[in-house]
N, C-alpha and C positions, 0 to 999 in steps of 0.2 A: 867890345865883343860880347856877343850873347852866346850862352851855352845852354843847351837844352838837356835836361837830365830827367829821365823817366824813373820814378821811384815807386815802389809798392805802396799802396794806400796806407798800410799800417805804419810805414816809415814816415810818410807825410803827416799822419795824425800824431805820431810820437814827437814830431818837431814842434807841435803846438800851434798857437794862433798865427804866427808869422813864419811859416816854413822856409821861405826864401831867405830871410834874414838869418834864421838858425843854421841853415845849410851853409851860407856864406861864412858865418862865424866859425863853424866846424872846420871848414876848409882852411880858413886863416889860422886857426889854432894848430892844425896839422902842419901847415907850412912853416910856422914859427918853430914848432918842436923839431922839424926836420932840418932846420937851419937854412931854409930857402927864402925866408922873409924875416925881417926884424919885427920886434914887438911894436916899435914906433910905426913901421910901414903898415903892418896889419891894422893898427889902430887908426892910422890915417885913412885907410880904405873905408873904415867904419865911421869916419867923421870925428874921431877922438883926437884930443890934444895929447901931449906927452904923459901927463899924470893919469888921465883917463885910460890911456892905452895900457899902462902898467897895471892899473887897478883892474881893468877888464881881463887881462891875461892871468893875473894871479888869482882873480876870483873864480877861475875855472880849475883851480887846484894845481897850477903849474908854478914852479919857482921862477922868479925873474932870472933870465940867463946869466950865469956866471956871477951872481951876487948872493952873498949869505944874507940872513935876516937883517943884520945891522946895516949892511950896505944898501939893501932895499929900502930901509927906512930913510937913510941919507938921500937916496935917489928921489924918493917921494917928497921929502922936505925940499930938495932942490927944485923939483918940478913945480911944487906949490908956489915957491918964491918966483919962479920963472913964468907964472901965470898959466901953467899946464901946457905950454907949447914946447 
């Protein structure tokens, strides 16, 4: 499905060199924070494996859902062993 969205020029410029990708990532981050999509699901849309998905999400300043720092480290270790899938 294609979605057309008209944005003011200053918003498009603020999104940087790849505004479509940045907008997609922003929507996915919003959906994860709202509980409408999982981190793995959002990462899958972006072409990421399990580890990359967690790293992508947390790199935007969000804690991995329902995990404290130690649990997140354990999850990342597991994902690394699992080949990131």
